[in-house]
N, C-alpha and C positions, 0 to 999 in steps of 0.2 A: 278210746278216743282221746282222753286227756293227755296221753303221752305223745300225741302227734305234734310235730313241729308246726310253727306258724305257717310255713309254706304249704304244708299239706292241708291245713285248715282253710287257707285261702283258696287252694285248688278246688275245694268242694263247691265254691261259688261258681266255678266254671263247668261243673258237671251238668249234663243234660239228662233229665230223668229217663231211665231206661229199664231194661230187664233186671231180674234178680239173679244173682249168681247161683248156678246149679253145681254143687260140688261133685256131683256124680260124673260130670264130664272131665274132672280134673285128675282122674286116676286115683288109685288107692293111697291112703294116707300112711305116714310113718307114725305109729302110735307113741304118744308121749310117755306112757308107762313102760314101754319097752324100747327105748331109744338107744341103739347100739352105736350111734354116731357122734353124739354131742361133744365129746372131748377129743375127737379123733382128728389128727392133722390130715388124714386121708378121707375126710368127710365126703367130698364130692365123689370120689371114686367108689366109696362104699355105698353111697346112695344110688349111683348108677348101677352098680352090681346087684343091688336089691331089686332092681326092675329089669332083669334080663329080657323080659318080654317086650320092653320098650327100647332098650339100648343094646341088645345083644349083638346086632350086626356091627355097630360102631365099635363096641368094646373088643370085638375080635381083632380089629386092626385100627386102633386110634391114630397111629402114625399115618396110615393111608388117608384118613379123613382129616388129618392135621387139626385135631380137636384141641382147643384151648378154652378153659373155663375159669373165670374169676368171679367168685360169689362173696359178697360182703354183707355180713349181718350187722344190724343197727340196733343198739340197745340204748335206752334213755334212763338217766338217773332221776331222782326225785324232783330235780329242778328242770327236767325236760331237756337236759344237755345230752346230745347223742355221742356215743362212742362206737367204734367200728372194729370188727374182727373179720379178716379176709381169709378165704380158703381158695387154694389154687389146684387146678388139674391140668398138667402139661403146659402151663404158662411159661413161655420162653421168648424173651424179646430178641433172641438171636436167630429165631426161626421165622422166615419171611412168610407172610400171607398178604394177599391183595385186599386192602381195607375197603375198597369201593366207596359207597356213599357215607360210610360211618365217619369219614374224615370231615364231613361238612359241619358238624357241630363246632369243631375248633375254629372254622372260618367265621361262623356266626358270632361267637363270643369275642374273637379277636377283632373283628370289624367294629363291634360296639365299643371296645376299648380304644381303638384308634380314633373313632369319632369323638370320644370323650377327651382324648389328648388334644384334638384339634378344636374342641369346643363347638362341635357341629351336632345339631339334633339329627337323630336317625331318620326322621321323616322329611328332611330337607331334600327337595327335588335335585336330581343329578342328570348330567348329560355325559354319556360315555362315548368317546371318540375312537376312531381307528388311527393307530399310529403306524401300522404295517398292514400289508395286503392280507395277511393271514388272520387278522383280528376282525371282530365284529363290533360295530357301533350299536349303541342303544339310546335312541332319542325318545322313544315312547315305550311304555309298558301298559299293554292293553288289559292287564289284569287289575289295574287300579282305576278308581273312579274318575280321576282327572287325567289318566293316561301318562302320568309322569313317573319315571323310575325313582325309587328311593332305596336306600340300604335296608330300611325296615321291611319293605315289601319283599325284597329278595330273601331276607332271612325268614320271613313268614312262609314263603313258598318252599324254601328249603326244608324247614322243620315239619310242615304239614304233609307235603307231597314229595319230598326229596328232589326238588327241581334242580336239574343239572345246570341249566343256564344261570339260575340264581347263584349256585355255587361259583360258577366261573366269574360272575361279576364281583363277588366278594374276594375271590382270589386275585382278580385284577386290581381291585381297590387296595388290597394289602401289598401286593408285589411279592415275588417268590422269596427274595432274601429276607424281607421284613417278616413275612409269614413264618418261615422256618426259624430264624434266629431269635425272634421274640419268644417263641415257644421253648426253644432250647434254653434261653436265659432264665426262664421260669422253672426249669427243671424237667420239662417234658423232652427228654433227650432222644428217646427212641421213636423219632418221627422223621419223615421226609415228605414234603409236599412239592411235587415236581411238575405237575401238569393239571390242566383243566380237564373237565369231564364231558362237556357238551361239544366244545369246539376242538376237533381232533387236530393236534399240532405235533410237530417233532420236538425233540428236546430243546433245541436252540430257540425255536419260536416261543416255547413256553417260558423262557427266561425274560421275554419282553411282556410288559403288561400295559394296558391301555391308558391313555390320558383321561382324567376325570375332571369335571367341573360341577361345583355345587352352587345352587342359586337360591336366593331369597327373593321371591317374585322374579323380577328380571335382573336383579343385582347379583353379580358374581361374588360369592363369599369365600370360595376356596378353589384353587386350581392345582391339580396334580399332573405333572407332565408324564409322558411315557417313561416307564422305569425299566432298566435292564439290570439283571443280576449277572455281574461279571465273574461270579464264583461258580465252580462246577460241583454240583451235589450228585451223589449217587449212593445206592444201597450197596453195602458190602457185608452181608450176613448170610447165613445158611439158606439155601433154597432159591437162589436167584434165577436159576434155569429150571424150568418146569415142563413136564409133559413130553409127548412124542412129536408134537407138531402143532401148527396153528394156521388159521385161515386169515389171509390178508387180501381184502377185496374179494376177488373171485379165485384167488390163487392159494393152493395148499402148500405150505412150507414144511417139509418133513424134518424139522429140527426143533429142539426145545425152545420155548418162549423165554426171552430174557426180560426179567423184571427189575434189572438194576436201575433203570431210569423211570420206574413207576412209583406212585405214591406208596408210603408205608406209615403205619401207625400201630404201635404195639398195643396189646390188650390192656396192659397196665396204664398206659398213657390215655387210652380211650376212656377208661373208667376214672382216671384222674381228672380229666377235663369235666366229665359228668359230675363228679363229686364237687368240683370247684364251683359249679353252677348251682347245685342243690344245697350244698353245705359250705358256703364260702368261708365262714368263720372257723371251720374245722379243718382247713388245710393250711399248711405252712404259709406264712405271709408272702414269701417270694413266688408261690405258685398261684396266688390269687390274681384276678383280673380287676382292672380299674373300672368297675361298673357302678352305676347308680342303682338304687333299689328298683326304680322303674325298669331298668334294663333286665335285672334278674326276673322280675315278674313277667316281662315281655317274653323272655326266653322260655320260662316255665309254661306259660300259657300255650305257646305254639308247639312246644315239645310234646305236650300231652293232648293237644287238640286233635280230634278225629276228623278226617276229611269231610264227613257228613255234617260236622258242626260248623264248617266254614261257609260263610255267605258270599264272600268275594275274595278270590274267585270261587266258583262252584266246582266241586269235585264229585265224581261218581265212583270213587274207589271204595272198596270194602275196608272195614276197620282193620282187618288182618293184613292188608297190603303193607302196612308200615308198623305193625306191632307183632313181631315174630314170637316172642316168648309168650307162652300160655295160649295165644290165640291164632298163631300163624297157619294152622291147618284147619281152620273152621271158617265158615261163612257167616256165623252168628254175630250179632252186634256185641260189642264189649259192654258188660254190665256197668252201670253208673257208679257202683261203689268201688270199682277198681280204676286207678289212674296209672298210666304208663308214661313216664317222661323218658324219651329215648331217641336214638337215631340208629337206623338200620343200614346195612350195606348188602348189595347183591350184584356180583359180576364175576366173570371168569370161573364160575363154579363155586365161588365163595359166598356163604351167607353169614352175616354178622348181625348181632343185636347188642346194644349197649344201653342198659335201662335201669332206671330207678322206679320200682314198682311199689304201689301202696294199695291197701284195701282199707277204706275208711270205716267199714263196719267191723272188721276183725282186728283192727289195730296192728296191721302188718306193714312193714316197710323193709325193703332190702334192695341192694344193687346187684346186678348180674350182667356179665359181659361174656360173650362166647363167639367163637368162630368155628365153622365146619366147612370142609372142602368136598365137593361132590363132582367129580369129572372122570367117570369110569373109563372112557376111551382115551383119556389123556390128550385130547385135542382141544385147543382153545379156539373160540370164535366160530364154532360150528353149530351153536345153539343147542347142543345136546348135553345138558347137565341134569343131574338127579336132584334138582331143587325140591320138587314136590314128592318124590319117592323116598328120599333119604334126609335131605337137609332140613326142610321145613318141619317134618314130624319130629326130628331130633330137637330142634330149638323149642318147639311148642311143648313137647313132653318135658324137656329140661325145665322150662318155666313152671310147668304144673307140679313137678315133683318138689322143686324148691319151694314153691308156694305152699304146698301141703306140709312140707317139713316146717315151714315158718308158722303155720297154724298151731302146731303142737310143740314148737320149741319153747323151752322155758327161758324167758327173758332174764338176763343177768342184771 
């Protein structure tokens, strides 16, 4: 316990007392006395191969399932300063995967930074206008007590329940050019954020973002006009055309789906954003975000909050709906000693989780980011994906075997 960072200790205050962890559900452990993996650069692959009963199907054809895994160990010195050692399995920023909702964490942190540059509080009421016919206005937010939209509440809904409309509002506040080029300037190069997630628009319409007005009572404190990105962004890496066909509306299109104008976020950039939130002082200065301590605490609170812990709005989701590692294949509540600070993604057959996981009782902390693709018939938008047959068990088991490895790992 004494080796946990301040952020982990603070997170304990947010825990709701619950069940006690039953290690029997976590799969068999890697024994510390007979650890064949500890100094091996192929650590992840060897751990997977040690559990063919869990990962045999995927290991037979990892390319088909487009597996990528980034596991980062965290060690602390006598002064509680963390150091990091990362292990990779098939991580390649030149291989495209659809990141789905995992991109939303970047919008949350970047929106808070932009507010700080403008000297505007995140709880300031806003009014979102329509600048074009394709856009949606937002005058009210019925999930807040006073019915007034705020950036803070959009972030809250994004982090707790992966709210698509909430992401769209953050995307619109940032603007496409600002969103991408600010992240690129910080060193997060392997990303493209090209479209909203709730309001289905073509590529050209997504380059326009709504007018915003911020109010203090009835006084206008900041006005942002509709913004247009006159630059053309697109993906140009491996795997832009996928599958045998896709469904558009009620029509089947018998040709590969083109992802060149879709969002992209590499595994390493996903974990990089996560690390910048959980360990800002341990990332290079240029990769940090201009956030206040209150902003960090705000992000961490809602990244780890379970839907059942949220009073407003009320959610009826299971814990596992938004925590894939360790718990994605179970209906049981997550034990209170384990905290998962994460953002998941699920779309087009892709499942992604990007998490910082701690066990307050066992002194465990690590970061884990992974993607798996499950689309056996290679048809998009037909609703036939193997999420619960292949994808979710893979991520849950991956989380469990890494967790068990951490229990027995000798901290350096």
